[in-house]
C-alpha positions as CSV (number, residue, x, y, z in Angstrom):
1,X,127.2,105.3,105.8
2,X,126.5,108.9,107.2
3,X,123.5,109.4,109.3
4,X,122.3,113.0,109.8
5,X,120.4,113.4,113.2
6,X,118.3,115.8,114.7
7,X,116.0,116.0,117.9
8,X,115.8,113.2,119.8
9,X,118.9,111.3,118.3
10,X,121.3,113.7,118.3
11,X,120.8,112.3,122.8
12,X,124.4,110.0,122.4
13,X,123.3,107.4,125.0
14,X,119.8,107.4,123.0
15,X,121.5,106.6,119.8
16,X,124.0,104.0,121.6
17,X,120.9,102.7,122.5
18,X,119.2,102.3,119.4
19,X,122.8,101.6,117.5
20,X,125.0,100.2,119.3
21,X,127.7,100.6,116.3
22,X,126.8,104.9,115.7
23,X,129.8,107.0,116.0
24,X,129.6,110.7,115.6
25,X,131.6,112.2,113.7
26,X,131.1,115.9,113.6
27,X,128.0,118.8,113.5
28,X,126.6,119.3,110.2
29,X,123.6,122.2,109.1
30,X,121.4,121.1,106.6
31,X,119.9,123.7,104.2
32,X,116.8,125.0,102.9
33,X,114.7,122.2,105.9
34,X,113.4,123.3,109.3
35,X,112.8,121.5,112.2
36,X,109.1,121.3,113.0
37,X,106.3,119.1,115.7
38,X,103.9,117.5,114.5
39,X,101.3,114.8,115.4
40,X,101.1,113.8,118.7
41,X,102.9,111.2,120.7
42,X,101.3,109.4,123.5
43,X,105.1,108.0,125.1
44,X,106.3,112.3,125.0
45,X,103.2,113.7,125.4
46,X,104.1,116.2,123.0
47,X,104.4,116.7,119.2
48,X,107.5,114.8,117.3
49,X,110.3,116.3,115.6
50,X,110.3,115.9,112.2
51,X,111.5,118.6,109.4
52,X,110.0,120.2,106.7
53,X,111.5,121.5,103.1
54,X,111.3,125.3,103.5
55,X,113.8,127.6,101.2
56,X,116.4,129.4,103.3
57,X,116.0,127.8,106.7
58,X,118.4,125.2,108.1
59,X,118.5,122.6,111.0
60,X,121.6,121.6,113.0
61,X,122.8,118.9,114.1
62,X,124.8,115.8,113.8
63,X,126.4,113.1,111.8
64,X,126.8,109.9,113.1
65,X,128.8,106.8,110.7
66,X,126.3,104.1,110.9
67,X,126.0,100.5,109.7
68,X,123.5,98.8,107.2
69,X,122.4,96.3,110.2
70,X,121.9,99.7,111.9
71,X,120.2,102.0,109.9
72,X,117.4,99.0,109.6
73,X,117.1,99.1,113.5
74,X,116.6,102.8,113.1
75,X,114.2,102.4,110.5
76,X,111.9,100.2,113.1
77,X,112.3,103.0,116.0
78,X,111.7,105.9,113.0
79,X,107.7,104.1,111.9
80,X,106.0,106.7,110.3
81,X,108.6,108.7,108.7
82,X,110.7,107.9,105.5
83,X,114.3,107.8,104.8
84,X,115.6,110.9,103.3
85,X,118.8,111.8,101.1
86,X,120.2,115.3,101.9
87,X,123.5,116.9,101.1
88,X,124.6,118.8,104.9
89,X,127.3,121.0,105.5
90,X,130.1,120.3,107.9
91,X,131.1,123.6,109.9
92,X,133.9,124.4,107.3
93,X,131.3,124.0,104.0
94,X,132.3,121.2,102.8
95,X,129.5,118.9,101.4
96,X,128.7,115.8,102.9
97,X,125.5,112.9,101.7
98,X,123.8,111.0,104.3
99,X,120.3,110.2,105.0
100,X,118.2,111.2,107.3
101,X,114.1,110.9,107.6
102,X,111.3,113.1,107.9
103,X,107.7,112.5,109.2
104,X,105.8,110.9,106.4
105,X,102.0,112.5,105.5
106,X,100.6,115.1,105.8
107,X,102.3,117.7,108.3
108,X,100.2,119.2,110.9
109,X,102.5,121.8,113.6
110,X,101.8,121.0,117.1
111,X,103.4,122.1,120.7
112,X,106.6,119.9,121.0
113,X,106.7,117.4,124.4
114,X,108.5,119.1,126.7
115,X,111.1,115.9,127.2
116,X,112.6,118.0,123.7
117,X,114.1,120.8,126.4
118,X,115.7,117.6,128.2
119,X,117.5,116.2,125.5
């Protein structure tokens, strides 16, 4: 199954810790969404990344191949986020179905954690 990663989960080391069997496949673009930071994370000391529907915008990320077990593990790491079925496009313009996560509830835009700059 394809998982569209953005922000923290683009870090391959982190993804291997969260989902040891995951395999990075290719870079991809999610159209009509934008990357925002919302809420506050004590752990990160700033807003957490999420995506928001936004006509004409796009989010760059990566596709990982993940197992069902890995996806269940991601569900635990992505507490407060809901799974979303999306269509992404590779660098050649080919479409691919994938699953990603989007923060649930009303989103208040906040400043990102400084840690995002280190990823």
